[in-house]
N, C-alpha and C positions, 0 to 999 in steps of 0.2 A: 788349163795348166795352172797349178797353184803358184802363188807369188810368195817368195821367201823374203820376209821383212824382219828376220831375226836380228840383223845388224843395222836396222833402220831405227832412228829415233822417231817415235810416233806420238804426236801431240793431238789431242782432241780438244776442241774449243766450242763452246756454245755460240749460237748465232748472235745472241745478245752481248757476248763478250767481244766478238769480232767486229760487229757493227752496232750502231746506235738504233735500237728498235723501240725506244721508249714511247714514241708517238703512237705506233700501232698497238703496243701493249696497253697503253692507257685507253685507247679507243675501244679495244676489246673489253676491258674492265667496265667502261661506261655502258656498253651494250649489254653486258651481262647483268649489271645492276638494274637496267631499264626493263629488260625482258629476257631472262635466260633461255627461253624456249626458241626465240628467233635470233639470238645473238650470233650464233655460228654462221647461219646463212647470210646475215647482213655483213659479217666480217669477211666472208669469202668474197662477196661482191666488192667490198671496200679494198681488199688486197689485190683483187684482179685489176682494178683501175690504176693501182700504183705499182704494179710489179715491174715496170720498166724504169721507175724513178731510182736514181742513185741513192745510196745510203751513206750517211756520215760514218766515219770509222769509230770503233769502240776502243776501250782501254787495252785490249789484247792485240790490236792490229799491228803495232810496230814490232812486237815479238814475233808474230806469225810471218810478217814480211821478212824479217831478218833471218828467221829459221829457214824459210823457203829459199832465200838467196844462197844458202850454203850448198844447195844442189848445183849451183853453177860450177862448183869445183869437181863435179862428177858428170860432165857433159857426155852425151851420147851422140853417135853419128846418126844421120837421117835414116839409115837402114836398121837401126836398133830401136825403133819406136816402141816405147813403154817396156823394153826388155831389160834396161839397166836398172838395178835396184837403187832407189834414191837414198841419199844420206838421211833425209828428213821427210817424213810423211805427215800431212795435216789432215785431220778428219773434222768436218763441220757437223755439229750435233744440234738439232733444233727440235723443240717440243711442238712446233707447228706441224700441220699436215703437209704432205707433199704439195698439194694444190696451193696452200697459202704461203709456202716457202719459196715460191718461184722468184720473188724479189731478192731473196738472199743469194740464190744461185746466179741471178743476173748481176748482182753487186760483185760477186766473186770474179766473174768474167770481166766486169767493167774495171776492176782494180788490177786485173792481170795476175791474179793469184793462181798458182798451179795447184789447186785443190781439186782432186778428182773423186774423193770418197766422202760420202755424206750419209747422215741418218736423220730422217724426219719421222718422229715417233708419236705424233698426235697426242701429246700430253702424258704418255706412258712414263714410267720411272726410268730415268737415264741410267741408273746403276744396273739395270737389267741388260743393257746393251753395250756399255763401255768395254767390258771384258772381251766381248766378241771381236773388237778391233785391236786387241793386244796393245792397248794404250800405255805409254809411259807417264804421261801427264795429262790431266784434265783440268781445263779452266772454264769457269762458269760464273755468272752473276747471281745464280740461284743458290741461296744458302742451304735450302733443304736438299737439293740435288748434291751439293758438295758434301754435306754431312753423310748422306747415304753412301756415296762412293768411298768416303773416308772410312766409314764403319765397315764396309765390305772389304777393305784392304786391297782394292783392285789396283790402284796406282797412286802416284803423287797427285794431289788435288789441291786447288786453291780457289778462293772467291775473289773475283775482280769487281770492284765498284767503279762507277763512272769517275773519271778523273778530269780536272781542269787543265791538265797538261795538253798542249797542242802536239798530238802524236806525229804530225807531219814534220815537226822540227827535229825529231829523232832520226839520225841517219841509220840506214839499215845495211851498210856495207860490212860492218862487223857486228856479230852477235855479242851482246853484253848482258850477263845475268848476274845478279847479286843474291846471295843466300844468307839467311841468318843461320846460327849454329844450333844451339840446344832446342830440342823439340821440332826441328826442321831437318837439318842434316844429321844431327845426333839424336839419340833417344832423349826422353823427357826426364830422366832421373836427376840430372844436374839442375834443370829448371825447377823441378819439384822441391829439391833440397833447398835451393836458394829462396824460393817463395815461402817456405815453411820455417826455415831455421836461420836464414840470413846469409850474407855474403861471406862471413868468416868460415862458417861451416862448409860452404861450397868450396872456398879456396883451400881449406885444409884437406878436404877429400881429394880435390884435383891434384894437389901437390903430392899426396901419398900415392896416387894412381897415375902419375905422369907417364909411365912407360906402358900402361895398359890401354889398348884401344877402346874408345867409347863405342857402345853398342849403336847399331844403325838406327837412324830416325826415318820418318816417312819419305824423305827426299834423298836418302843415301843412294839408292839404286839408280835414281834419275841422274844424280851427279856422276856416278860411276860410268853410266852409259854415255853421258855427255862428254866425259873426259876421254873415253875410248874413241868417240867421234872426233874429238879435237886432235887426237894423235894420228888420225887418218888424213888430216888436212895439212897443207904445207905450213912450215914454220918460217916466218919472215922477220927480218930485223926491225921493220917499221911497225907494221900492224898485222897481227894474226887474225884469221877469220873468226875465232871465238875467244872471248875474254871472260873469265869467271872470277868473281870476287866473293870472299867470305867477309861479311860485315856483321860483327858480333859484339855483344856487350861484355864478352869475356876479356880479361886482361891477365897479366902475370899474377899468380903462378899458374893460371889455368890455360895459358896460351900454348904451352909446349904440348900438352896432351892433344889439343885440337889438331895441331900440325902433324904430330906423329900418327894420329888416327887416319888422317887423309893419306899419309904416306903408306900406311898399312893397307888401305883400300886401293892403292895404285893411282891415286889422284894427285895432281899438282895444280892447285889453284894459282891463277896469275897474280892476284892481289889478296891480301888478308889484312883486315882492319880490326884490331883488338881495342875497342873504344872504352872499356872500363866504365860504362854507364853514361858516356857522353851521347848527346843527341846524334842519331845516325843520318839525319837529313843532309847535313853539310857535305859529308863524304859521298853520299848517294848523288847529290846534285852535281858534284865534280865528276863522278864516274859515269853518270847518265846512262844507267842500264835500261834495257828494253823491258825488264821486269825485275822487281825486288820481292822476294818471298820471305815472310816473317810470320810467326805465330802470335805476335803481340799486337793487339788492336791499337795500343798507344803508339807504337812505332809506325804502324800502317797509316793511322790518321795523320801523323806528322809528315810522313814521306809522300803520301799520295798527291800532295799539292806540288811536288817537285818531279816525281818519277812515277810511271805506272807501277802500282803496288798490289800485291795479292796476299790475302790473309790465308794462312794455312790452318784449317780447323783441327781441333783435337778430336781424337776418337771419342765417341760418347762415353766409353768406359774409362777414359783417361782420368787419372787422379788429379790432373790439372784442372778439371772441370769443377773441383771443389766438393765432389761427392765422396762416398766411401770413406768417411772420416777414420774409422777404426783401421781399415786396411792401409790408409795413407800413413797413419802413425806407425804402424808396424814396419812398412817399407822404409820410412824415414829413419827409423832406428837402425835398420840394416845398412842404409847408405852412409850414416855418420859414424858407424863403428870403425875403429882403426883396423887396417889390414894386418893380420897375423900370419907369419909364414907357417906353412904346413910342415909339421915335424916328420922326418923320414921314418918310414916303417921300421919297427924293431923286429929282429929275428925272433921267431917263436921260441918260447921256453919249453923244451921238450919234457922238462920235469913236471910241468903243471898238468 
């Protein structure tokens, strides 16, 4: 019987983002450098001896824990075993073989995480299989995997680096997610104009277009699905199950367009911070999200010391990568042109 997960938020996460596998990865690298012909056999024996050892949590663990906790609002009776569609589904993705991945499966059980779907692909390309799980978000520590998934346009995707944050200190009773705006929730046209022509050109354009919705960015559909999930959960006076924040460098006059765009999408974020170039870390520290998504390496490097942070990679063909200079100039000219109203059609002159 097929399972209908069309209304379920599906998050895939690499084993290295959920748990700290740096020791075993380093050991495999050492074996490969010593003798690539015997490295895999030696690594299998190494992992077999350690498959029952617990693993330290990774940067993505608090997010996954908080996501899975949302399913408590959708409890099923004992006679409905696995028949109730979950609100959230998590898929573990590992480039290990099934045999060397047993430690990860044991760690999932040890942590009490209700993760039942997994993919162990023995070094194959992750992008070949992510789409098969109908994933809305993919989190990984591997930059190459993230770029391939981003370029394929499969789903929202981000790169998680190791973080000094003690993830056990983050409570998981409420899911808290913070999103950057341009090139994350919104398309990259505003970011591109700002980087090439400066803040005034960006503000002038946003003021002219304040009533026009911004085009969707790579995380727009994820936010919309998350918002729909939020509306299915109870609304409480004290603390709601999900809290979503927009944390952006935008400020007036570019703030109105962002809010109106979210309204057009049917999304109501709980908090919005229009910082106008101020450092984001202070606000993020107060908000204490389980994850912060941003396309700026500068903001990620600053925030990762305070909260789990994930870098949103640009598509390889994105003009923000600094390539395609002639095409970039053409698009920038179009972005900075004043909007002119379209004249109404004139009736045909029958005499012509």
